[in-house]
mmCIF file of the N, C-alpha and C atoms, coordinates in Angstrom:
data_MODEL
# 
_entry.id   MODEL 
# 
loop_
_atom_site.group_PDB 
_atom_site.id 
_atom_site.type_symbol 
_atom_site.label_atom_id 
_atom_site.label_alt_id 
_atom_site.label_comp_id 
_atom_site.label_asym_id 
_atom_site.label_entity_id 
_atom_site.label_seq_id 
_atom_site.pdbx_PDB_ins_code 
_atom_site.Cartn_x 
_atom_site.Cartn_y 
_atom_site.Cartn_z 
_atom_site.occupancy 
_atom_site.B_iso_or_equiv 
_atom_site.pdbx_formal_charge 
_atom_site.auth_seq_id 
_atom_site.auth_comp_id 
_atom_site.auth_asym_id 
_atom_site.auth_atom_id 
_atom_site.pdbx_PDB_model_num 
ATOM 1   N N  . MET A 1 1  ? -52.423 -7.597 -19.340 1.00 0.00 ? 1  MET A N  1 
ATOM 2   C CA . MET A 1 1  ? -51.692 -6.772 -18.404 1.00 0.00 ? 1  MET A CA 1 
ATOM 3   C C  . MET A 1 1  ? -50.844 -7.590 -17.450 1.00 0.00 ? 1  MET A C  1 
ATOM 4   N N  . LEU A 1 2  ? -51.070 -8.838 -17.348 1.00 0.00 ? 2  LEU A N  1 
ATOM 5   C CA . LEU A 1 2  ? -50.330 -9.679 -16.429 1.00 0.00 ? 2  LEU A CA 1 
ATOM 6   C C  . LEU A 1 2  ? -48.849 -9.753 -16.780 1.00 0.00 ? 2  LEU A C  1 
ATOM 7   N N  . PRO A 1 3  ? -48.441 -9.934 -18.065 1.00 0.00 ? 3  PRO A N  1 
ATOM 8   C CA . PRO A 1 3  ? -47.007 -9.956 -18.380 1.00 0.00 ? 3  PRO A CA 1 
ATOM 9   C C  . PRO A 1 3  ? -46.318 -8.634 -18.037 1.00 0.00 ? 3  PRO A C  1 
ATOM 10  N N  . ALA A 1 4  ? -46.983 -7.509 -18.230 1.00 0.00 ? 4  ALA A N  1 
ATOM 11  C CA . ALA A 1 4  ? -46.383 -6.213 -17.900 1.00 0.00 ? 4  ALA A CA 1 
ATOM 12  C C  . ALA A 1 4  ? -46.156 -6.098 -16.395 1.00 0.00 ? 4  ALA A C  1 
ATOM 13  N N  . ARG A 1 5  ? -47.080 -6.630 -15.622 1.00 0.00 ? 5  ARG A N  1 
ATOM 14  C CA . ARG A 1 5  ? -46.943 -6.591 -14.162 1.00 0.00 ? 5  ARG A CA 1 
ATOM 15  C C  . ARG A 1 5  ? -45.771 -7.452 -13.726 1.00 0.00 ? 5  ARG A C  1 
ATOM 16  N N  . LYS A 1 6  ? -45.534 -8.594 -14.380 1.00 0.00 ? 6  LYS A N  1 
ATOM 17  C CA . LYS A 1 6  ? -44.404 -9.459 -14.041 1.00 0.00 ? 6  LYS A CA 1 
ATOM 18  C C  . LYS A 1 6  ? -43.090 -8.762 -14.357 1.00 0.00 ? 6  LYS A C  1 
ATOM 19  N N  . LYS A 1 7  ? -43.040 -8.043 -15.488 1.00 0.00 ? 7  LYS A N  1 
ATOM 20  C CA . LYS A 1 7  ? -41.827 -7.311 -15.845 1.00 0.00 ? 7  LYS A CA 1 
ATOM 21  C C  . LYS A 1 7  ? -41.530 -6.218 -14.812 1.00 0.00 ? 7  LYS A C  1 
ATOM 22  N N  . LEU A 1 8  ? -42.580 -5.521 -14.383 1.00 0.00 ? 8  LEU A N  1 
ATOM 23  C CA . LEU A 1 8  ? -42.415 -4.470 -13.400 1.00 0.00 ? 8  LEU A CA 1 
ATOM 24  C C  . LEU A 1 8  ? -41.945 -5.057 -12.071 1.00 0.00 ? 8  LEU A C  1 
ATOM 25  N N  . SER A 1 9  ? -42.514 -6.185 -11.701 1.00 0.00 ? 9  SER A N  1 
ATOM 26  C CA . SER A 1 9  ? -42.143 -6.833 -10.447 1.00 0.00 ? 9  SER A CA 1 
ATOM 27  C C  . SER A 1 9  ? -40.694 -7.317 -10.500 1.00 0.00 ? 9  SER A C  1 
ATOM 28  N N  . ALA A 1 10 ? -40.260 -7.855 -11.632 1.00 0.00 ? 10 ALA A N  1 
ATOM 29  C CA . ALA A 1 10 ? -38.883 -8.314 -11.794 1.00 0.00 ? 10 ALA A CA 1 
ATOM 30  C C  . ALA A 1 10 ? -37.915 -7.125 -11.743 1.00 0.00 ? 10 ALA A C  1 
ATOM 31  N N  . ALA A 1 11 ? -38.302 -6.024 -12.351 1.00 0.00 ? 11 ALA A N  1 
ATOM 32  C CA . ALA A 1 11 ? -37.459 -4.835 -12.333 1.00 0.00 ? 11 ALA A CA 1 
ATOM 33  C C  . ALA A 1 11 ? -37.348 -4.276 -10.910 1.00 0.00 ? 11 ALA A C  1 
ATOM 34  N N  . ALA A 1 12 ? -38.434 -4.290 -10.176 1.00 0.00 ? 12 ALA A N  1 
ATOM 35  C CA . ALA A 1 12 ? -38.412 -3.815 -8.791  1.00 0.00 ? 12 ALA A CA 1 
ATOM 36  C C  . ALA A 1 12 ? -37.537 -4.716 -7.930  1.00 0.00 ? 12 ALA A C  1 
ATOM 37  N N  . ALA A 1 13 ? -37.618 -6.010 -8.133  1.00 0.00 ? 13 ALA A N  1 
ATOM 38  C CA . ALA A 1 13 ? -36.797 -6.953 -7.369  1.00 0.00 ? 13 ALA A CA 1 
ATOM 39  C C  . ALA A 1 13 ? -35.318 -6.748 -7.688  1.00 0.00 ? 13 ALA A C  1 
ATOM 40  N N  . ALA A 1 14 ? -35.003 -6.546 -8.955  1.00 0.00 ? 14 ALA A N  1 
ATOM 41  C CA . ALA A 1 14 ? -33.619 -6.326 -9.349  1.00 0.00 ? 14 ALA A CA 1 
ATOM 42  C C  . ALA A 1 14 ? -33.097 -5.016 -8.752  1.00 0.00 ? 14 ALA A C  1 
ATOM 43  N N  . SER A 1 15 ? -33.902 -3.975 -8.773  1.00 0.00 ? 15 SER A N  1 
ATOM 44  C CA . SER A 1 15 ? -33.499 -2.694 -8.196  1.00 0.00 ? 15 SER A CA 1 
ATOM 45  C C  . SER A 1 15 ? -33.273 -2.819 -6.694  1.00 0.00 ? 15 SER A C  1 
ATOM 46  N N  . ALA A 1 16 ? -34.144 -3.537 -6.022  1.00 0.00 ? 16 ALA A N  1 
ATOM 47  C CA . ALA A 1 16 ? -33.998 -3.727 -4.575  1.00 0.00 ? 16 ALA A CA 1 
ATOM 48  C C  . ALA A 1 16 ? -32.725 -4.502 -4.255  1.00 0.00 ? 16 ALA A C  1 
ATOM 49  N N  . THR A 1 17 ? -32.404 -5.496 -5.071  1.00 0.00 ? 17 THR A N  1 
ATOM 50  C CA . THR A 1 17 ? -31.184 -6.285 -4.860  1.00 0.00 ? 17 THR A CA 1 
ATOM 51  C C  . THR A 1 17 ? -29.946 -5.425 -5.039  1.00 0.00 ? 17 THR A C  1 
ATOM 52  N N  . VAL A 1 18 ? -29.917 -4.620 -6.076  1.00 0.00 ? 18 VAL A N  1 
ATOM 53  C CA . VAL A 1 18 ? -28.765 -3.733 -6.322  1.00 0.00 ? 18 VAL A CA 1 
ATOM 54  C C  . VAL A 1 18 ? -28.622 -2.735 -5.173  1.00 0.00 ? 18 VAL A C  1 
ATOM 55  N N  . LEU A 1 19 ? -29.720 -2.173 -4.721  1.00 0.00 ? 19 LEU A N  1 
ATOM 56  C CA . LEU A 1 19 ? -29.674 -1.222 -3.604  1.00 0.00 ? 19 LEU A CA 1 
ATOM 57  C C  . LEU A 1 19 ? -29.152 -1.895 -2.341  1.00 0.00 ? 19 LEU A C  1 
ATOM 58  N N  . LEU A 1 20 ? -29.586 -3.099 -2.068  1.00 0.00 ? 20 LEU A N  1 
ATOM 59  C CA . LEU A 1 20 ? -29.112 -3.833 -0.897  1.00 0.00 ? 20 LEU A CA 1 
ATOM 60  C C  . LEU A 1 20 ? -27.614 -4.096 -0.985  1.00 0.00 ? 20 LEU A C  1 
ATOM 61  N N  . LEU A 1 21 ? -27.128 -4.481 -2.156  1.00 0.00 ? 21 LEU A N  1 
ATOM 62  C CA . LEU A 1 21 ? -25.697 -4.714 -2.337  1.00 0.00 ? 21 LEU A CA 1 
ATOM 63  C C  . LEU A 1 21 ? -24.884 -3.441 -2.122  1.00 0.00 ? 21 LEU A C  1 
ATOM 64  N N  . LEU A 1 22 ? -25.383 -2.317 -2.588  1.00 0.00 ? 22 LEU A N  1 
ATOM 65  C CA . LEU A 1 22 ? -24.685 -1.043 -2.387  1.00 0.00 ? 22 LEU A CA 1 
ATOM 66  C C  . LEU A 1 22 ? -24.608 -0.680 -0.908  1.00 0.00 ? 22 LEU A C  1 
ATOM 67  N N  . VAL A 1 23 ? -25.688 -0.891 -0.176  1.00 0.00 ? 23 VAL A N  1 
ATOM 68  C CA . VAL A 1 23 ? -25.693 -0.587 1.260   1.00 0.00 ? 23 VAL A CA 1 
ATOM 69  C C  . VAL A 1 23 ? -24.708 -1.485 1.994   1.00 0.00 ? 23 VAL A C  1 
ATOM 70  N N  . VAL A 1 24 ? -24.703 -2.770 1.676   1.00 0.00 ? 24 VAL A N  1 
ATOM 71  C CA . VAL A 1 24 ? -23.786 -3.704 2.324   1.00 0.00 ? 24 VAL A CA 1 
ATOM 72  C C  . VAL A 1 24 ? -22.333 -3.335 2.004   1.00 0.00 ? 24 VAL A C  1 
ATOM 73  N N  . ALA A 1 25 ? -22.053 -2.994 0.758   1.00 0.00 ? 25 ALA A N  1 
ATOM 74  C CA . ALA A 1 25 ? -20.682 -2.611 0.375   1.00 0.00 ? 25 ALA A CA 1 
ATOM 75  C C  . ALA A 1 25 ? -20.243 -1.347 1.109   1.00 0.00 ? 25 ALA A C  1 
ATOM 76  N N  . ALA A 1 26 ? -21.113 -0.385 1.253   1.00 0.00 ? 26 ALA A N  1 
ATOM 77  C CA . ALA A 1 26 ? -20.778 0.849  1.966   1.00 0.00 ? 26 ALA A CA 1 
ATOM 78  C C  . ALA A 1 26 ? -20.488 0.568  3.432   1.00 0.00 ? 26 ALA A C  1 
ATOM 79  N N  . GLU A 1 27 ? -21.237 -0.316 4.037   1.00 0.00 ? 27 GLU A N  1 
ATOM 80  C CA . GLU A 1 27 ? -20.999 -0.686 5.440   1.00 0.00 ? 27 GLU A CA 1 
ATOM 81  C C  . GLU A 1 27 ? -19.673 -1.394 5.597   1.00 0.00 ? 27 GLU A C  1 
ATOM 82  N N  . MET A 1 28 ? -19.316 -2.245 4.655   1.00 0.00 ? 28 MET A N  1 
ATOM 83  C CA . MET A 1 28 ? -18.053 -2.974 4.743   1.00 0.00 ? 28 MET A CA 1 
ATOM 84  C C  . MET A 1 28 ? -16.872 -2.008 4.692   1.00 0.00 ? 28 MET A C  1 
ATOM 85  N N  . VAL A 1 29 ? -16.965 -0.957 3.916   1.00 0.00 ? 29 VAL A N  1 
ATOM 86  C CA . VAL A 1 29 ? -15.889 0.029  3.824   1.00 0.00 ? 29 VAL A CA 1 
ATOM 87  C C  . VAL A 1 29 ? -15.757 0.781  5.142   1.00 0.00 ? 29 VAL A C  1 
ATOM 88  N N  . SER A 1 30 ? -16.850 1.124  5.770   1.00 0.00 ? 30 SER A N  1 
ATOM 89  C CA . SER A 1 30 ? -16.785 1.931  6.988   1.00 0.00 ? 30 SER A CA 1 
ATOM 90  C C  . SER A 1 30 ? -16.376 1.108  8.211   1.00 0.00 ? 30 SER A C  1 
ATOM 91  N N  . ILE A 1 31 ? -16.428 -0.213 8.136   1.00 0.00 ? 31 ILE A N  1 
ATOM 92  C CA . ILE A 1 31 ? -16.056 -1.056 9.271   1.00 0.00 ? 31 ILE A CA 1 
ATOM 93  C C  . ILE A 1 31 ? -14.543 -1.133 9.439   1.00 0.00 ? 31 ILE A C  1 
ATOM 94  N N  . GLY A 1 32 ? -13.776 -0.955 8.375   1.00 0.00 ? 32 GLY A N  1 
ATOM 95  C CA . GLY A 1 32 ? -12.326 -1.059 8.433   1.00 0.00 ? 32 GLY A CA 1 
ATOM 96  C C  . GLY A 1 32 ? -11.724 -0.092 9.448   1.00 0.00 ? 32 GLY A C  1 
ATOM 97  N N  . GLU A 1 33 ? -10.567 -0.462 9.987   1.00 0.00 ? 33 GLU A N  1 
ATOM 98  C CA . GLU A 1 33 ? -9.910  0.369  11.002  1.00 0.00 ? 33 GLU A CA 1 
ATOM 99  C C  . GLU A 1 33 ? -9.399  1.659  10.359  1.00 0.00 ? 33 GLU A C  1 
ATOM 100 N N  . ALA A 1 34 ? -9.556  2.740  11.101  1.00 0.00 ? 34 ALA A N  1 
ATOM 101 C CA . ALA A 1 34 ? -9.055  4.023  10.635  1.00 0.00 ? 34 ALA A CA 1 
ATOM 102 C C  . ALA A 1 34 ? -7.554  4.110  10.950  1.00 0.00 ? 34 ALA A C  1 
ATOM 103 N N  . THR A 1 35 ? -6.828  4.842  10.131  1.00 0.00 ? 35 THR A N  1 
ATOM 104 C CA . THR A 1 35 ? -5.408  5.038  10.380  1.00 0.00 ? 35 THR A CA 1 
ATOM 105 C C  . THR A 1 35 ? -5.150  6.506  10.699  1.00 0.00 ? 35 THR A C  1 
ATOM 106 N N  . CYS A 1 36 ? -4.194  6.713  11.585  1.00 0.00 ? 36 CYS A N  1 
ATOM 107 C CA . CYS A 1 36 ? -3.792  8.070  11.971  1.00 0.00 ? 36 CYS A CA 1 
ATOM 108 C C  . CYS A 1 36 ? -2.336  8.275  11.582  1.00 0.00 ? 36 CYS A C  1 
ATOM 109 N N  . GLY A 1 37 ? -2.028  9.419  11.014  1.00 0.00 ? 37 GLY A N  1 
ATOM 110 C CA . GLY A 1 37 ? -0.674  9.712  10.586  1.00 0.00 ? 37 GLY A CA 1 
ATOM 111 C C  . GLY A 1 37 ? 0.015   10.700 11.502  1.00 0.00 ? 37 GLY A C  1 
ATOM 112 N N  . HIS A 1 38 ? 1.327   10.544 11.628  1.00 0.00 ? 38 HIS A N  1 
ATOM 113 C CA . HIS A 1 38 ? 2.144   11.496 12.394  1.00 0.00 ? 38 HIS A CA 1 
ATOM 114 C C  . HIS A 1 38 ? 3.513   11.598 11.737  1.00 0.00 ? 38 HIS A C  1 
ATOM 115 N N  . LEU A 1 39 ? 4.132   12.735 11.917  1.00 0.00 ? 39 LEU A N  1 
ATOM 116 C CA . LEU A 1 39 ? 5.447   12.983 11.328  1.00 0.00 ? 39 LEU A CA 1 
ATOM 117 C C  . LEU A 1 39 ? 6.480   12.047 11.954  1.00 0.00 ? 39 LEU A C  1 
ATOM 118 N N  . SER A 1 40 ? 7.300   11.433 11.132  1.00 0.00 ? 40 SER A N  1 
ATOM 119 C CA . SER A 1 40 ? 8.345   10.535 11.632  1.00 0.00 ? 40 SER A CA 1 
ATOM 120 C C  . SER A 1 40 ? 9.374   11.332 12.413  1.00 0.00 ? 40 SER A C  1 
ATOM 121 N N  . GLY A 1 41 ? 9.806   10.760 13.533  1.00 0.00 ? 41 GLY A N  1 
ATOM 122 C CA . GLY A 1 41 ? 10.832  11.396 14.337  1.00 0.00 ? 41 GLY A CA 1 
ATOM 123 C C  . GLY A 1 41 ? 12.236  11.007 13.918  1.00 0.00 ? 41 GLY A C  1 
ATOM 124 N N  . ASP A 1 42 ? 12.375  9.900  13.201  1.00 0.00 ? 42 ASP A N  1 
ATOM 125 C CA . ASP A 1 42 ? 13.699  9.388  12.826  1.00 0.00 ? 42 ASP A CA 1 
ATOM 126 C C  . ASP A 1 42 ? 14.097  9.672  11.385  1.00 0.00 ? 42 ASP A C  1 
ATOM 127 N N  . TYR A 1 43 ? 13.144  9.996  10.521  1.00 0.00 ? 43 TYR A N  1 
ATOM 128 C CA . TYR A 1 43 ? 13.457  10.235 9.107   1.00 0.00 ? 43 TYR A CA 1 
ATOM 129 C C  . TYR A 1 43 ? 14.035  11.634 8.966   1.00 0.00 ? 43 TYR A C  1 
ATOM 130 N N  . HIS A 1 44 ? 15.194  11.723 8.328   1.00 0.00 ? 44 HIS A N  1 
ATOM 131 C CA . HIS A 1 44 ? 15.856  13.023 8.150   1.00 0.00 ? 44 HIS A CA 1 
ATOM 132 C C  . HIS A 1 44 ? 15.976  13.339 6.660   1.00 0.00 ? 44 HIS A C  1 
ATOM 133 N N  . GLY A 1 45 ? 15.807  14.599 6.324   1.00 0.00 ? 45 GLY A N  1 
ATOM 134 C CA . GLY A 1 45 ? 15.919  15.044 4.951   1.00 0.00 ? 45 GLY A CA 1 
ATOM 135 C C  . GLY A 1 45 ? 14.587  14.972 4.232   1.00 0.00 ? 45 GLY A C  1 
ATOM 136 N N  . PRO A 1 46 ? 14.579  15.444 2.968   1.00 0.00 ? 46 PRO A N  1 
ATOM 137 C CA . PRO A 1 46 ? 13.335  15.404 2.197   1.00 0.00 ? 46 PRO A CA 1 
ATOM 138 C C  . PRO A 1 46 ? 12.942  13.955 1.866   1.00 0.00 ? 46 PRO A C  1 
ATOM 139 N N  . CYS A 1 47 ? 11.678  13.686 1.989   1.00 0.00 ? 47 CYS A N  1 
ATOM 140 C CA . CYS A 1 47 ? 11.167  12.329 1.718   1.00 0.00 ? 47 CYS A CA 1 
ATOM 141 C C  . CYS A 1 47 ? 10.800  12.219 0.234   1.00 0.00 ? 47 CYS A C  1 
ATOM 142 N N  . VAL A 1 48 ? 11.507  11.363 -0.474  1.00 0.00 ? 48 VAL A N  1 
ATOM 143 C CA . VAL A 1 48 ? 11.235  11.161 -1.893  1.00 0.00 ? 48 VAL A CA 1 
ATOM 144 C C  . VAL A 1 48 ? 10.980  9.689  -2.223  1.00 0.00 ? 48 VAL A C  1 
ATOM 145 N N  . ASP A 1 49 ? 11.185  8.802  -1.240  1.00 0.00 ? 49 ASP A N  1 
ATOM 146 C CA . ASP A 1 49 ? 11.037  7.370  -1.479  1.00 0.00 ? 49 ASP A CA 1 
ATOM 147 C C  . ASP A 1 49 ? 10.134  6.758  -0.405  1.00 0.00 ? 49 ASP A C  1 
ATOM 148 N N  . ASP A 1 50 ? 8.933   6.347  -0.806  1.00 0.00 ? 50 ASP A N  1 
ATOM 149 C CA . ASP A 1 50 ? 7.984   5.761  0.141   1.00 0.00 ? 50 ASP A CA 1 
ATOM 150 C C  . ASP A 1 50 ? 8.537   4.536  0.847   1.00 0.00 ? 50 ASP A C  1 
ATOM 151 N N  . GLN A 1 51 ? 9.292   3.714  0.137   1.00 0.00 ? 51 GLN A N  1 
ATOM 152 C CA . GLN A 1 51 ? 9.829   2.483  0.733   1.00 0.00 ? 51 GLN A CA 1 
ATOM 153 C C  . GLN A 1 51 ? 10.793  2.808  1.877   1.00 0.00 ? 51 GLN A C  1 
ATOM 154 N N  . SER A 1 52 ? 11.663  3.773  1.699   1.00 0.00 ? 52 SER A N  1 
ATOM 155 C CA . SER A 1 52 ? 12.583  4.179  2.773   1.00 0.00 ? 52 SER A CA 1 
ATOM 156 C C  . SER A 1 52 ? 11.813  4.708  3.978   1.00 0.00 ? 52 SER A C  1 
ATOM 157 N N  . CYS A 1 53 ? 10.817  5.516  3.717   1.00 0.00 ? 53 CYS A N  1 
ATOM 158 C CA . CYS A 1 53 ? 9.978   6.058  4.778   1.00 0.00 ? 53 CYS A CA 1 
ATOM 159 C C  . CYS A 1 53 ? 9.280   4.919  5.527   1.00 0.00 ? 53 CYS A C  1 
ATOM 160 N N  . ARG A 1 54 ? 8.732   3.973  4.791   1.00 0.00 ? 54 ARG A N  1 
ATOM 161 C CA . ARG A 1 54 ? 8.020   2.831  5.390   1.00 0.00 ? 54 ARG A CA 1 
ATOM 162 C C  . ARG A 1 54 ? 8.936   2.030  6.306   1.00 0.00 ? 54 ARG A C  1 
ATOM 163 N N  . VAL A 1 55 ? 10.163  1.759  5.850   1.00 0.00 ? 55 VAL A N  1 
ATOM 164 C CA . VAL A 1 55 ? 11.113  0.973  6.639   1.00 0.00 ? 55 VAL A CA 1 
ATOM 165 C C  . VAL A 1 55 ? 11.465  1.701  7.927   1.00 0.00 ? 55 VAL A C  1 
ATOM 166 N N  . ILE A 1 56 ? 11.751  2.986  7.833   1.00 0.00 ? 56 ILE A N  1 
ATOM 167 C CA . ILE A 1 56 ? 12.114  3.762  9.016   1.00 0.00 ? 56 ILE A CA 1 
ATOM 168 C C  . ILE A 1 56 ? 10.944  3.834  9.998   1.00 0.00 ? 56 ILE A C  1 
ATOM 169 N N  . CYS A 1 57 ? 9.750   4.031  9.487   1.00 0.00 ? 57 CYS A N  1 
ATOM 170 C CA . CYS A 1 57 ? 8.579   4.090  10.372  1.00 0.00 ? 57 CYS A CA 1 
ATOM 171 C C  . CYS A 1 57 ? 8.366   2.784  11.112  1.00 0.00 ? 57 CYS A C  1 
ATOM 172 N N  . LYS A 1 58 ? 8.521   1.663  10.413  1.00 0.00 ? 58 LYS A N  1 
ATOM 173 C CA . LYS A 1 58 ? 8.308   0.366  11.068  1.00 0.00 ? 58 LYS A CA 1 
ATOM 174 C C  . LYS A 1 58 ? 9.381   0.078  12.108  1.00 0.00 ? 58 LYS A C  1 
ATOM 175 N N  . HIS A 1 59 ? 10.606  0.574  11.894  1.00 0.00 ? 59 HIS A N  1 
ATOM 176 C CA . HIS A 1 59 ? 11.674  0.414  12.888  1.00 0.00 ? 59 HIS A CA 1 
ATOM 177 C C  . HIS A 1 59 ? 11.523  1.399  14.047  1.00 0.00 ? 59 HIS A C  1 
ATOM 178 N N  . GLU A 1 60 ? 10.894  2.533  13.759  1.00 0.00 ? 60 GLU A N  1 
ATOM 179 C CA . GLU A 1 60 ? 10.721  3.583  14.760  1.00 0.00 ? 60 GLU A CA 1 
ATOM 180 C C  . GLU A 1 60 ? 9.793   3.134  15.898  1.00 0.00 ? 60 GLU A C  1 
ATOM 181 N N  . SER A 1 61 ? 8.742   2.403  15.563  1.00 0.00 ? 61 SER A N  1 
ATOM 182 C CA . SER A 1 61 ? 7.786   1.944  16.580  1.00 0.00 ? 61 SER A CA 1 
ATOM 183 C C  . SER A 1 61 ? 7.044   0.718  16.076  1.00 0.00 ? 61 SER A C  1 
ATOM 184 N N  . SER A 1 62 ? 6.796   -0.217 16.985  1.00 0.00 ? 62 SER A N  1 
ATOM 185 C CA . SER A 1 62 ? 6.040   -1.404 16.593  1.00 0.00 ? 62 SER A CA 1 
ATOM 186 C C  . SER A 1 62 ? 4.561   -1.073 16.372  1.00 0.00 ? 62 SER A C  1 
ATOM 187 N N  . ASP A 1 63 ? 4.124   0.105  16.826  1.00 0.00 ? 63 ASP A N  1 
ATOM 188 C CA . ASP A 1 63 ? 2.748   0.529  16.584  1.00 0.00 ? 63 ASP A CA 1 
ATOM 189 C C  . ASP A 1 63 ? 2.532   1.022  15.148  1.00 0.00 ? 63 ASP A C  1 
ATOM 190 N N  . ASN A 1 64 ? 3.610   1.437  14.484  1.00 0.00 ? 64 ASN A N  1 
ATOM 191 C CA . ASN A 1 64 ? 3.508   1.939  13.114  1.00 0.00 ? 64 ASN A CA 1 
ATOM 192 C C  . ASN A 1 64 ? 3.242   0.779  12.166  1.00 0.00 ? 64 ASN A C  1 
ATOM 193 N N  . ILE A 1 65 ? 2.206   0.944  11.339  1.00 0.00 ? 65 ILE A N  1 
ATOM 194 C CA . ILE A 1 65 ? 1.857   -0.097 10.381  1.00 0.00 ? 65 ILE A CA 1 
ATOM 195 C C  . ILE A 1 65 ? 2.283   0.251  8.958   1.00 0.00 ? 65 ILE A C  1 
ATOM 196 N N  . ASP A 1 66 ? 2.642   1.524  8.730   1.00 0.00 ? 66 ASP A N  1 
ATOM 197 C CA . ASP A 1 66 ? 3.032   1.942  7.381   1.00 0.00 ? 66 ASP A CA 1 
ATOM 198 C C  . ASP A 1 66 ? 3.723   3.295  7.462   1.00 0.00 ? 66 ASP A C  1 
ATOM 199 N N  . GLY A 1 67 ? 4.280   3.697  6.356   1.00 0.00 ? 67 GLY A N  1 
ATOM 200 C CA . GLY A 1 67 ? 4.913   4.999  6.245   1.00 0.00 ? 67 GLY A CA 1 
ATOM 201 C C  . GLY A 1 67 ? 4.883   5.428  4.793   1.00 0.00 ? 67 GLY A C  1 
ATOM 202 N N  . ALA A 1 68 ? 4.772   6.729  4.550   1.00 0.00 ? 68 ALA A N  1 
ATOM 203 C CA . ALA A 1 68 ? 4.744   7.227  3.177   1.00 0.00 ? 68 ALA A CA 1 
ATOM 204 C C  . ALA A 1 68 ? 5.121   8.700  3.166   1.00 0.00 ? 68 ALA A C  1 
ATOM 205 N N  . CYS A 1 69 ? 5.678   9.111  2.031   1.00 0.00 ? 69 CYS A N  1 
ATOM 206 C CA . CYS A 1 69 ? 5.992   10.525 1.831   1.00 0.00 ? 69 CYS A CA 1 
ATOM 207 C C  . CYS A 1 69 ? 4.679   11.278 1.608   1.00 0.00 ? 69 CYS A C  1 
ATOM 208 N N  . ALA A 1 70 ? 4.578   12.452 2.183   1.00 0.00 ? 70 ALA A N  1 
ATOM 209 C CA . ALA A 1 70 ? 3.381   13.273 2.015   1.00 0.00 ? 70 ALA A CA 1 
ATOM 210 C C  . ALA A 1 70 ? 3.319   13.792 0.588   1.00 0.00 ? 70 ALA A C  1 
ATOM 211 N N  . ASP A 1 71 ? 2.102   13.990 0.093   1.00 0.00 ? 71 ASP A N  1 
ATOM 212 C CA . ASP A 1 71 ? 1.927   14.498 -1.261  1.00 0.00 ? 71 ASP A CA 1 
ATOM 213 C C  . ASP A 1 71 ? 2.229   15.987 -1.370  1.00 0.00 ? 71 ASP A C  1 
ATOM 214 N N  . THR A 1 72 ? 1.951   16.732 -0.320  1.00 0.00 ? 72 THR A N  1 
ATOM 215 C CA . THR A 1 72 ? 2.073   18.189 -0.390  1.00 0.00 ? 72 THR A CA 1 
ATOM 216 C C  . THR A 1 72 ? 3.398   18.724 0.137   1.00 0.00 ? 72 THR A C  1 
ATOM 217 N N  . THR A 1 73 ? 4.033   17.996 1.051   1.00 0.00 ? 73 THR A N  1 
ATOM 218 C CA . THR A 1 73 ? 5.317   18.421 1.608   1.00 0.00 ? 73 THR A CA 1 
ATOM 219 C C  . THR A 1 73 ? 6.283   17.253 1.553   1.00 0.00 ? 73 THR A C  1 
ATOM 220 N N  . PRO A 1 74 ? 7.582   17.518 1.495   1.00 0.00 ? 74 PRO A N  1 
ATOM 221 C CA . PRO A 1 74 ? 8.540   16.394 1.392   1.00 0.00 ? 74 PRO A CA 1 
ATOM 222 C C  . PRO A 1 74 ? 8.882   15.778 2.760   1.00 0.00 ? 74 PRO A C  1 
ATOM 223 N N  . HIS A 1 75 ? 7.838   15.403 3.525   1.00 0.00 ? 75 HIS A N  1 
ATOM 224 C CA . HIS A 1 75 ? 8.044   14.830 4.849   1.00 0.00 ? 75 HIS A CA 1 
ATOM 225 C C  . HIS A 1 75 ? 7.565   13.386 4.880   1.00 0.00 ? 75 HIS A C  1 
ATOM 226 N N  . CYS A 1 76 ? 8.182   12.607 5.763   1.00 0.00 ? 76 CYS A N  1 
ATOM 227 C CA . CYS A 1 76 ? 7.814   11.212 5.966   1.00 0.00 ? 76 CYS A CA 1 
ATOM 228 C C  . CYS A 1 76 ? 6.781   11.128 7.086   1.00 0.00 ? 76 CYS A C  1 
ATOM 229 N N  . TYR A 1 77 ? 5.647   10.518 6.801   1.00 0.00 ? 77 TYR A N  1 
ATOM 230 C CA . TYR A 1 77 ? 4.609   10.329 7.801   1.00 0.00 ? 77 TYR A CA 1 
ATOM 231 C C  . TYR A 1 77 ? 4.441   8.842  8.089   1.00 0.00 ? 77 TYR A C  1 
ATOM 232 N N  . CYS A 1 78 ? 4.352   8.528  9.376   1.00 0.00 ? 78 CYS A N  1 
ATOM 233 C CA . CYS A 1 78 ? 4.105   7.152  9.825   1.00 0.00 ? 78 CYS A CA 1 
ATOM 234 C C  . CYS A 1 78 ? 2.624   7.012  10.142  1.00 0.00 ? 78 CYS A C  1 
ATOM 235 N N  . TYR A 1 79 ? 2.106   5.799  9.963   1.00 0.00 ? 79 TYR A N  1 
ATOM 236 C CA . TYR A 1 79 ? 0.684   5.560  10.188  1.00 0.00 ? 79 TYR A CA 1 
ATOM 237 C C  . TYR A 1 79 ? 0.481   4.432  11.191  1.00 0.00 ? 79 TYR A C  1 
ATOM 238 N N  . THR A 1 80 ? -0.483  4.665  12.095  1.00 0.00 ? 80 THR A N  1 
ATOM 239 C CA . THR A 1 80 ? -0.862  3.681  13.110  1.00 0.00 ? 80 THR A CA 1 
ATOM 240 C C  . THR A 1 80 ? -2.374  3.480  13.030  1.00 0.00 ? 80 THR A C  1 
ATOM 241 N N  . ASN A 1 81 ? -2.865  2.392  13.621  1.00 0.00 ? 81 ASN A N  1 
ATOM 242 C CA . ASN A 1 81 ? -4.308  2.240  13.761  1.00 0.00 ? 81 ASN A CA 1 
ATOM 243 C C  . ASN A 1 81 ? -4.778  3.180  14.856  1.00 0.00 ? 81 ASN A C  1 
ATOM 244 N N  . CYS A 1 82 ? -5.854  3.908  14.586  1.00 0.00 ? 82 CYS A N  1 
ATOM 245 C CA . CYS A 1 82 ? -6.389  4.865  15.569  1.00 0.00 ? 82 CYS A CA 1 
ATOM 246 C C  . CYS A 1 82 ? -7.106  4.150  16.695  1.00 0.00 ? 82 CYS A C  1 
# 
């Protein structure tokens, strides 16, 4: 019975290691800064090009870190750190 106990112990150790890695990975994701979006004040017309939206957002305010066209409406949204 001793070899079976070693296999069980190794399996338990491996499971505990995987669980620990999952918890650490989840914590790393939640530590990142949240971003808040707002409608661009300078972008005019329907937004169809993320790059154009991004450039206008970054010129609009130094607080803006990104810009992108919305998926549901043709508007340009700028993003800042919350």
